[in-house]
C-alpha positions in Angstrom: -24.0 12.4 10.5 -21.0 14.3 8.5 -20.2 17.9 9.7 -21.2 20.6 7.6 -17.6 22.1 6.8 -14.2 20.2 5.9 -12.3 19.1 9.2 -8.8 20.0 9.7 -7.6 22.2 6.6 -8.9 25.3 4.9 -10.0 23.1 1.7 -12.1 24.9 -0.5 -10.6 23.9 -4.1 -10.8 20.0 -4.6 -9.5 17.7 -7.5 -11.4 14.6 -7.9 -9.3 12.3 -10.4 -11.0 9.9 -12.3 -9.7 9.5 -15.9 -11.1 6.4 -16.9 -14.7 5.2 -18.5 -18.1 6.8 -18.5 -19.5 4.2 -15.7 -16.9 4.6 -13.3 -17.1 8.4 -13.8 -21.0 8.1 -12.8 -20.0 5.9 -10.0 -17.4 8.5 -8.8 -20.2 11.6 -8.8 -21.3 10.8 -5.4 -17.8 11.7 -3.9 -18.7 15.5 -5.4 -22.0 15.2 -3.8 -20.8 14.2 -0.4 -17.8 16.7 -0.5 -20.6 19.6 -1.3 -22.5 18.3 1.8 -19.4 18.8 4.2 -18.6 22.3 2.7 -21.2 23.8 0.4 -18.8 26.5 -0.7 -16.1 24.2 -2.1 -15.0 24.2 -5.6 -15.1 20.7 -7.2 -12.8 20.5 -10.2 -13.1 16.8 -12.1 -9.7 15.7 -13.8 -11.1 13.4 -16.6 -10.7 12.0 -19.9 -12.2 14.2 -22.3 -15.0 12.3 -23.4 -16.5 11.9 -20.6 -16.6 16.0 -20.3 -20.2 15.9 -20.6 -21.0 13.3 -17.8 -19.1 15.8 -15.6 -21.3 18.6 -17.0 -24.3 16.9 -16.2 -23.2 16.8 -12.6 -24.5 19.9 -10.6 -21.7 19.3 -8.0 -19.1 19.7 -10.5 -17.8 23.2 -11.0 -15.0 22.6 -13.5 -13.7 20.2 -15.7 -9.9 19.7 -16.4 -9.0 17.7 -19.7 -6.4 15.3 -18.7 -6.3 13.7 -22.5 -4.7 16.7 -23.4 -2.6 17.2 -20.8 -1.3 13.1 -20.3 1.1 13.8 -23.6 2.7 17.1 -22.1 6.0 17.4 -20.7 6.5 16.7 -16.7 7.2 20.0 -15.9 4.1 21.1 -18.2 1.9 18.4 -16.2 2.9 20.2 -12.8 2.4 23.3 -14.2 -1.2 22.6 -15.3 -2.2 21.1 -11.9 -0.5 24.3 -10.0 -2.6 26.6 -12.3 -5.7 25.0 -10.5 -4.6 25.9 -7.4 -6.4 23.3 -5.8 -5.8 22.5 -1.9 -6.7 19.0 -2.3 -6.7 16.0 -4.9 -8.7 13.0 -4.2 -6.7 10.1 -6.9 -10.0 8.0 -6.9 -8.9 6.1 -10.2 -5.0 5.8 -9.4 -2.7 7.1 -12.1 1.4 7.3 -11.1 1.7 10.7 -13.8 -1.0 12.3 -11.8 0.0 11.5 -8.8 3.9 12.9 -9.2 2.6 15.9 -10.8 0.5 16.5 -7.9 2.8 16.1 -5.5 5.3 18.2 -7.4 2.5 20.9 -8.1 2.6 21.3 -3.9 -1.3 20.4 -3.9 -1.7 20.1 0.4 -3.4 17.6 0.6 -3.1 14.3 -1.6 -5.4 11.2 -0.8 -4.7 7.9 -2.5 -4.7 4.7 -1.7 -2.0 2.7 0.0 -1.6 -0.2 -2.0 -0.2 1.7 -4.5 3.2 2.1 -4.0 4.0 5.1 -5.7 1.2 6.8 -3.4 3.7 6.4 -0.6 5.7 9.0 -2.0 3.5 11.3 -3.9 0.5 11.1 -1.0 0.2 12.1 2.0 -3.2 10.8 2.8 -3.1 7.2 2.3 -6.1 4.9 2.8 -6.2 1.4 3.3 -8.2 0.2 0.7 -8.5 -3.0 -1.7 -11.2 -3.3 -3.9 -10.5 -6.7 -6.1 -11.3 -8.4 -3.1 -14.1 -6.5 -1.3 -17.6 -6.9 -0.7 -18.6 -3.3 -1.0 -19.8 -1.6 -4.0 -17.6 0.6 -6.4 -19.6 3.6 -5.4 -19.1 2.9 -1.4 -15.2 2.1 -1.8 -14.9 5.6 -3.7 -16.6 7.5 -0.8 -14.3 5.8 1.7 -11.2 8.1 0.3 -13.1 11.3 1.9 -13.2 10.3 5.7 -10.4 12.5 6.7 -12.3 15.2 5.2 -15.4 14.4 7.4 -17.6 11.7 5.9 -19.0 8.7 7.2 -16.9 5.5 7.2 -19.7 3.7 5.0 -22.7 4.8 2.6 -25.1 2.3 2.3 -26.2 2.0 -1.3 -29.6 3.3 -0.9 -28.4 6.2 0.2 -25.5 7.2 -2.5 -27.8 7.9 -5.2 -29.1 10.7 -3.3 -25.5 12.2 -4.1 -25.5 11.9 -7.6 -26.5 15.4 -8.5 -27.4 14.2 -12.4 -29.7 16.5 -13.0 -28.1 18.9 -15.2 -29.0 17.6 -18.3 -29.9 19.9 -21.5 -33.2 19.3 -23.5 -33.4 16.6 -26.4 -33.5 17.9 -29.7 -37.0 18.1 -31.3 -36.4 14.9 -33.8 -35.0 12.5 -31.0 -37.8 13.9 -28.9 -40.4 12.9 -31.7 -39.4 9.3 -31.7 -40.6 8.4 -28.1 -44.0 7.9 -27.3 -45.8 8.9 -23.8 -48.2 6.1 -24.7 -45.6 3.4 -24.5 -42.8 2.0 -22.6 -39.9 3.8 -24.0 -37.2 0.8 -23.7 -33.3 1.6 -24.8 -31.2 -1.8 -25.2 -27.5 -1.1 -25.2 -26.0 -4.4 -26.3 -22.4 -3.7 -26.8 -20.0 -3.0 -24.0 -16.7 -2.3 -26.0 -15.2 -5.1 -24.3 -15.6 -3.6 -21.1 -18.1 -6.1 -19.7 -19.5 -9.6 -20.4 -22.0 -9.4 -22.9 -25.9 -10.7 -23.5 -25.5 -12.3 -27.1 -27.3 -10.2 -29.9 -29.9 -13.1 -30.5 -31.2 -13.2 -26.9 -31.7 -9.4 -27.3 -33.7 -10.4 -30.4 -35.9 -12.7 -28.7 -36.4 -10.4 -26.2 -37.4 -7.4 -28.0 -39.8 -9.8 -30.6 -41.7 -11.3 -27.1 -42.2 -7.8 -25.9 -45.8 -6.5 -27.1 -45.7 -3.6 -29.5 -48.7 -1.9 -28.3 -47.1 -1.0 -24.8 -43.4 -1.3 -25.6 -41.1 0.9 -28.1 -37.8 -0.1 -28.5 -34.6 1.7 -29.3 -31.0 0.6 -29.8 -28.0 2.8 -28.7 -24.5 2.4 -29.3 -21.3 3.6 -30.9 -21.4 3.4 -35.0 -18.8 0.7 -34.6 -21.5 -0.9 -32.0 -23.9 -0.8 -34.7 -22.0 -3.3 -37.2 -22.6 -5.7 -34.3 -26.3 -4.9 -33.1 -28.1 -3.6 -37.0 -29.0 -7.4 -36.9 -31.4 -6.7 -34.4 -33.5 -4.1 -36.4 -32.9 -6.0 -39.7 -35.1 -8.8 -38.1 -37.2 -6.4 -36.1 -37.9 -3.4 -38.7 -39.9 -1.8 -35.4 -36.9 -1.4 -33.4 -35.5 2.0 -33.7 -31.6 1.8 -34.4 -30.2 5.1 -32.9 -26.4 3.4 -33.0 -24.0 6.1 -34.1 -26.6 8.6 -34.1 -25.9 10.5 -30.9 -23.1 12.5 -29.1 -22.6 11.7 -25.4 -24.5 14.7 -24.3 -27.4 13.6 -26.2 -27.6 9.9 -25.2 -27.7 11.5 -21.6 -30.6 13.8 -22.8 -32.2 10.4 -24.5 -31.9 8.0 -21.8 -33.4 11.1 -19.4 -36.2 11.1 -21.7 -37.0 7.6 -22.3 -38.6 5.3 -19.4 -35.6 2.8 -19.3 -32.5 0.6 -20.6 -31.6 -2.6 -20.4 -27.7 -3.5 -20.9 -24.7 -5.1 -19.6 -22.4 -3.7 -17.3 -21.6 -0.5 -19.1 -21.9 3.3 -18.8 -25.2 4.1 -20.2 -26.7 1.8 -17.7 -25.2 3.8 -14.9 -26.6 6.9 -16.6 -29.8 5.7 -16.7 -29.8 4.5 -12.8 -28.5 7.9 -11.8 -31.0 9.7 -13.9 -33.7 7.8 -11.7 -34.9 5.7 -14.7 -35.9 2.0 -14.9 -31.9 0.6 -15.3 -32.0 -3.2 -15.6 -28.1 -4.6 -15.8 -27.0 -8.0 -16.6 -24.1 -9.3 -14.8 -21.7 -12.0 -14.2 -21.3 -14.0 -11.2 -17.6 -14.0 -11.2 -15.5 -11.4 -8.8 -14.9 -8.7 -9.2 -17.1 -7.8 -12.2 -20.3 -9.1 -10.6 -23.2 -6.9 -9.4 -21.7 -6.9 -5.9 -19.1 -4.5 -6.8 -20.7 -2.9 -9.9 -24.9 -2.9 -9.9 -26.3 -0.1 -11.0 -27.6 2.3 -8.2 -30.9 4.3 -8.2 -34.1 4.6 -7.1 -35.6 2.2 -10.1 -32.3 0.5 -10.6 -32.1 -3.7 -10.7 -30.2 -6.6 -12.0 -29.8 -10.0 -13.1 -26.8 -12.1 -12.2 -25.9 -15.6 -13.9 -27.2 -18.3 -11.9 -23.9 -20.5 -12.6 -20.7 -19.4 -11.6 -18.6 -18.7 -14.7 -14.7 -18.4 -14.6 -14.8 -17.5 -18.5 -14.4 -13.5 -18.7 -14.9 -13.7 -22.5 -17.9 -16.0 -22.5 -21.4 -14.6 -23.5 -23.7 -13.9 -20.2 -25.7 -17.2 -19.4 -28.9 -15.4 -18.6 -32.3 -17.0 -19.9 -34.3 -14.6 -22.0 -37.3 -15.6 -20.4 -36.0 -14.2 -16.7 -35.0 -11.1 -18.7 -38.3 -10.7 -20.1 -40.4 -11.1 -16.7 -38.6 -8.7 -15.1 -38.8 -6.1 -18.1 -42.6 -6.6 -18.3 -42.9 -5.8 -14.4 -41.6 -2.2 -15.2 -43.8 -2.4 -18.2 -47.1 -2.9 -16.8 -45.9 -0.5 -13.8 -46.1 2.2 -16.3 -49.8 1.4 -17.2 
């Protein structure tokens, strides 16, 4: 078992640097959870992109959010001053960024942890971790936690124990008009068809076939996504008027609250899928079989999370997911019937 106090140094203020997308941030939250387990009195500052602020806010382990979106356009001295003002004892470069690594060194942050395979980390970090993500058989969340070994963390956390470290339960209440859309006597299922190009997607026609085959007396269906996503997925609600189209109608914080109040979510490898898993909801992910974007690396982790991978190995990142509707229907109905 890990110790309850960070080892070797007096480390009280820790920056977790992860400036990419929502799903990546969700899978980094256990880093904050493990750090709090190692030292409950430490203060966690999450350095991230502005649009992920509401994800960080929902995590009880994160004490402050530092907006890199604003800072990255500043001059080099101003970047250094920004990090120096945080008065951090350590920074964990979960997502490597050359500018952040350089600024952290020049800000004299005492402990700077990064991966060995980034050459610029050789000069900017003083704690180098041998870690290769692309060829690893480990999950992204497991790889993230490997960066904490010198701070007293275990060398490997199982995928089953990681969800206990999310701390993703500081979720605001859903506003009344959205709450009214959800029906407690039905399985409230969210379909999130689009991924903004971050994942291989399942064709909209497949979502239409799935939605039309689900029993209306048991399942209430919602579509979520950005306003731009709605241009692609609106055919679903046009063909099936009983499907509720919420694309472009919620900001990220409201989406988190809506997922938290619903029963489950179905999507490709996207941020909302990982949000649902972290909230303990039924989260069904649809994945390609190719590395490094398959479920081995990116599956949703949660007590009710699951996934379906393509049966055939595909090497075309731009093709649609070749997953039969019947297979997805079977898995979704298992969850639906489990509620009643």
